[in-house]
N, C-alpha and C positions, 0 to 999 in steps of 0.2 A: 737527625735521622740514621747518618750513616754509618754511626756503634751501633745503631740496632742490626745493620748487616753483616757488620763483621761479626759482633757478637752471635750471633745465628752462623751465622761460615765457621767458625774459627771448629777444634776439637773436640771442645767441651762438649757440642750438642751432636742432634742424631741426624744420623745420615737425609737428606735431599732425598724427597719422594714423586718422583713421575705419577700427574695422575691423568687419566683423562674426564672427559664433560662429567661424567656422575661424581666423579669422586672427590672432583672441585665445589662442586656443589655441598657435598654434604660435609667436608672441610668445613665449608665458609660458615656453612651452620655450626659449628662447633667451636670454628674460630670464633665469633662474632658472641657465640652464647657466652662462651668463658672470658670473652674481655675483662678485666678492670677496672681498667684506666684507660684504654686509648682504642681506638679505629678509625684507620684509615684507609678511606672505598677508593679506589683509583679503574676508571670506565667510561670510557666510552659514550658508551649508552645504558643507561640503566631502568629496568622496569623491575622490581623490585616486587618479589610472589607473598604475598598476604603470610606466609610462616617469617621470612625473612622482614617482613616491614613491620611486622608482634614483634621479632629478640629484639631489634633495634629500635624500636617505640622504648622498649622495656630496659634497654640501656641506657639512653639518654636519659628516663625518667631516676635510676639509679644512680648518673652521675658520670658517667663515659662519656670521652670526649667523642663526637662521631665529626670527621672531617669527610667531606666527600670531592672530590675534582670529578666531572663529569666533561662531558663534549656534548649533546645532544640533549630536547628534553627532558628535564628532570620535576615531577609534581611531590614528590616524598622531601618537600624542600624541612616540613617539621622536624624530621627525625634527624636533619642534621643540627650540629652546632654550626660546622659552619659549612659553605658549598661553595666551588668557585668552579666556572665554568670555565673551558678551555676551547677555540676553535681547531687546532690543529694535534689535539691530542689524540695519540694512535698508541694506548700503554693500557695492559689492566695490572691490575696488582692491590694486596690488600692485606694489609697488616696489623697486627697488635701489639700489646708486648709482652706476648708470649712464643707469637707465631709472623711467618710470612707467608706468601700464595703469591707468586707469579707466575702467566701465562698467558694465555690468548683471548681467555674468554669475558667476555660483555657480563655483567650482570642484568641479563636480560632473557626471560624463560627462553623466548626462540634460539637463544645461545646451546644452552642446557641442553635442549629435545634435535635439534637440526643439523644443528653442529660437531664436525669433527673439533676436540678442543686437547690442549695439552696446558697445563699447568705442573710448573715442580713448587714442593710444600717444603718448608722449614722451619723447624721447629725447638724450643731450647729442650733439653733436658733438668737444666737448674734452673731457678730464678730465685736469683738473692731478691731479698726482702720481702717476696710472698708466702 
């Protein structure tokens, strides 16, 4: 994965974008919808809204590898290729083969509506092999 971060931060790519909660939610939906190879979700608390659950379910059916790392209870294990529970997790980031979003927001409806959140979104401009 370090290669992904290096490639996302190189000069060949778009400038990172700072997002608030609404922007994070919109970017995540687009990131997940556009993923063709893999999705990695790292969020202490996860409660998927119906739209994200449908997107992730369709992606899993299409063969996209979905890895979820969480802290708290997680009931949508059917949409994950793999999921891991980490009792000390205190990080939130979301990765695909084309983009990365690192921020403070849990993948939880409450966080999107009630909290002041911040995220940094990075996307590659040029995707070799796609």
